[in-house]
C-alpha positions as CSV (number, residue, x, y, z in Angstrom):
1,M,13.7,12.0,41.2
2,K,12.7,14.9,39.4
3,Q,9.0,12.9,38.7
4,F,8.9,12.2,42.4
5,V,8.6,15.6,43.6
6,I,6.0,17.1,40.8
7,I,4.0,13.7,41.8
8,L,4.2,15.4,45.6
9,I,3.7,18.9,44.5
10,A,0.1,17.5,42.5
11,L,-0.8,14.9,45.3
12,L,-0.6,18.5,47.8
13,A,-2.2,20.3,44.9
14,L,-5.7,17.6,44.5
15,G,-5.8,17.7,49.4
16,H,-7.0,21.5,48.1
17,T,-9.6,19.8,45.8
18,A,-10.4,17.0,47.8
19,R,-13.9,17.4,48.0
20,A,-15.2,18.2,44.0
21,Q,-13.7,14.6,44.4
22,Q,-15.7,12.4,46.6
23,V,-18.3,14.3,45.5
24,Q,-19.3,13.3,41.8
25,E,-21.9,15.9,40.8
26,L,-24.0,14.4,37.9
27,R,-24.7,16.1,34.9
28,R,-27.9,16.2,32.0
29,S,-28.2,17.5,28.8
30,R,-32.1,18.1,27.7
31,S,-30.6,16.8,23.8
32,I,-30.1,13.0,22.7
33,F,-27.1,15.0,20.9
34,L,-24.0,16.7,22.1
35,F,-24.4,19.4,20.5
36,P,-28.1,20.9,19.9
37,E,-27.3,22.1,16.5
38,F,-24.2,19.6,14.4
39,Q,-21.5,20.8,13.9
40,D,-18.9,22.0,11.3
41,A,-16.7,18.5,11.2
42,K,-13.7,17.5,10.4
43,I,-13.4,13.6,10.4
44,K,-9.8,12.3,11.0
45,Q,-9.5,8.7,8.0
46,S,-7.2,6.3,7.4
47,F,-4.0,7.5,5.4
48,G,-4.2,10.3,6.7
49,R,-7.8,11.3,4.8
50,Y,-9.9,14.3,6.0
51,A,-13.8,15.0,5.0
52,K,-15.9,17.1,6.3
53,A,-19.6,17.0,8.0
54,K,-22.5,18.7,9.7
55,A,-22.1,16.3,12.7
56,N,-22.6,15.6,15.9
57,I,-21.9,12.9,19.2
58,Y,-25.4,10.7,20.6
59,L,-25.1,10.7,23.9
60,K,-27.0,7.3,23.8
61,D,-23.3,5.9,22.9
62,G,-21.3,7.8,21.7
63,S,-22.0,7.4,18.2
64,L,-20.7,9.8,15.4
65,M,-23.9,11.4,13.8
66,Y,-24.1,13.4,10.3
67,M,-26.2,14.8,8.3
68,E,-27.5,13.5,4.9
69,G,-30.0,16.0,3.3
70,D,-32.7,15.8,5.7
71,K,-32.2,12.2,7.1
72,I,-30.0,11.4,10.6
73,M,-27.7,9.3,9.9
74,R,-24.9,6.6,11.9
75,A,-20.7,7.6,11.0
76,Y,-19.2,3.8,9.3
77,T,-16.7,3.6,11.8
78,K,-14.5,1.5,10.1
79,N,-11.6,3.2,8.0
80,I,-12.7,6.7,10.3
81,F,-10.4,7.7,13.4
82,G,-11.9,10.8,14.9
83,V,-13.3,14.0,14.8
84,T,-12.5,17.0,15.9
85,F,-15.1,19.8,16.1
86,G,-14.6,23.6,15.3
87,D,-9.9,24.2,16.2
88,T,-10.1,22.4,19.2
89,L,-13.3,20.2,19.9
90,E,-10.5,16.7,19.8
91,F,-12.7,13.2,19.4
92,V,-11.0,9.6,19.5
93,K,-12.5,7.0,17.9
94,V,-12.5,3.5,21.1
95,D,-14.0,0.6,19.5
96,S,-16.4,2.2,16.9
97,V,-17.9,5.5,19.6
98,M,-16.2,8.7,20.2
99,A,-14.2,9.8,23.7
100,R,-13.6,12.9,24.1
101,V,-9.7,13.9,23.7
102,V,-9.5,15.6,28.2
103,A,-5.5,16.0,27.4
104,R,-2.2,15.5,25.5
105,D,1.1,14.4,26.3
106,G,3.1,13.4,23.0
107,Y,1.1,10.7,21.8
108,N,-0.4,10.0,24.3
109,A,-4.1,10.9,25.6
110,L,-6.3,10.7,27.9
111,L,-9.7,9.7,26.2
112,C,-14.0,10.4,28.0
113,L,-16.4,8.7,26.9
114,T,-19.7,11.0,27.7
115,T,-23.1,8.5,27.1
116,V,-26.7,8.4,28.8
117,N,-26.7,7.2,32.2
118,M,-29.7,4.2,30.9
119,V,-29.9,3.0,34.3
120,R,-30.9,6.0,36.2
121,Y,-32.6,6.7,33.3
122,R,-35.2,3.9,33.4
123,E,-35.2,4.7,37.1
124,E,-36.7,8.3,36.2
125,E,-39.1,7.4,33.9
126,S,-40.5,4.5,36.4
127,G,-39.7,1.3,34.1
128,G,-39.4,2.4,31.4
129,S,-42.1,4.1,29.2
130,D,-40.2,6.3,27.0
131,L,-38.0,4.0,26.1
132,D,-38.9,3.8,22.4
133,Y,-37.3,7.7,22.6
134,F,-33.8,6.7,22.2
135,Q,-34.5,3.6,19.9
136,L,-33.3,3.6,16.1
137,E,-34.3,2.5,13.6
138,N,-31.4,0.4,11.9
139,F,-27.6,0.7,11.5
140,N,-27.3,3.4,9.3
141,V,-30.8,4.9,8.6
142,F,-32.8,7.0,11.6
143,M,-36.5,8.6,11.0
144,T,-36.6,12.1,11.5
145,L,-35.7,13.2,14.9
146,N,-37.8,16.1,15.2
147,E,-38.3,16.6,19.3
148,D,-34.9,15.7,19.8
149,R,-34.8,17.4,24.3
150,R,-36.4,16.2,27.0
151,D,-39.4,18.0,27.8
152,D,-39.2,17.8,31.8
153,D,-36.4,20.1,33.9
154,L,-34.6,17.4,34.6
155,G,-32.9,16.7,31.0
156,I,-30.8,13.4,30.5
157,P,-28.8,11.6,33.3
158,L,-25.2,11.2,31.8
159,Q,-22.1,9.3,32.4
160,D,-18.2,9.6,31.8
161,K,-15.6,6.4,31.6
162,Y,-12.2,7.5,31.0
163,F,-9.6,5.4,28.8
164,F,-6.1,6.6,28.6
165,S,-4.9,6.4,24.0
166,A,-0.3,5.7,24.8
167,K,0.9,5.4,21.5
168,G,-2.6,5.1,19.6
169,F,-3.2,1.6,22.4
170,V,-6.7,2.8,23.8
171,F,-7.3,1.2,27.5
172,P,-9.9,1.3,29.6
173,A,-8.8,4.5,33.0
174,N,-8.9,1.7,35.3
175,E,-5.4,0.3,37.7
176,T,-5.4,-3.2,35.8
177,A,-5.3,-2.2,33.1
178,F,-2.4,0.8,34.0
179,K,-0.1,-0.9,36.0
180,K,0.5,-3.3,32.8
181,A,1.0,0.3,30.8
182,I,4.0,1.2,32.8
183,S,7.4,0.4,33.8
184,K,8.8,-1.7,35.6
185,E,11.0,2.3,37.3
186,Q,7.2,3.4,37.6
187,Q,5.1,1.0,39.5
188,Q,7.0,3.1,43.2
189,P,5.8,5.9,41.8
190,F,2.6,4.9,41.1
191,K,2.2,3.0,43.8
192,V,3.0,6.3,46.0
193,L,0.1,8.1,44.2
194,M,-2.4,5.2,44.2
195,E,-2.3,5.3,48.4
196,N,-3.6,9.4,48.2
197,R,-6.7,9.2,49.4
198,F,-7.7,13.5,47.6
199,W,-6.8,10.5,44.3
200,S,-9.9,9.4,42.0
201,W,-10.4,7.2,39.3
202,K,-13.5,9.2,38.6
203,D,-11.9,12.8,38.4
204,P,-10.1,13.5,35.7
205,E,-7.5,16.7,37.2
206,S,-6.3,13.0,39.1
207,L,-6.3,11.4,35.9
208,K,-4.5,13.7,34.3
209,M,-1.8,13.6,37.0
210,L,-0.8,9.9,35.0
211,L,0.3,10.0,31.9
212,D,3.8,11.8,32.6
213,F,4.0,8.1,34.0
214,L,2.9,6.4,30.7
215,P,5.9,5.6,27.4
216,K,6.7,8.2,25.3
């Protein structure tokens, strides 16, 4: 009953932000990396180990990149679980790329994978004459990217894809996958939430509400 009341209050709050949720603003970046400069990072590895590196997130696909001398390298993520920039900006591995932790509730988390919207990018490039700008020489070793910023006024179009991590199991943020992750007792409150027209699978504030449904 308590959870149901919380859901109703949250739904009322969603009504005040309906316009923001219904009109999703296209975000852009002037850099092919998340950060203009490579940052000090702590990389979480298997068996509780950590490694330090100058690192960044490659926006074409969300890959973890690091500096080795003057070379930009893609991290081999088999034994990597995530990376933290500074004290609070945390990323968790989804498949072989890195998704930002948007919110946590115990061992559960809402994740966001930000990448280049390649469909939009190709449309804006009118046939893709500059698409080699994103192509890397091979899997492990990369050319020095001297021109790592785009010169036009628009910047590179981005897109967000959301995931949930429930006790280490990662699945996409959609209705079909989420229903499989919750108990039978949660099905009815979840159905009520899905019927609210102000709620959106593309809105992080909406998705944060679903953390309460996941098993603790």
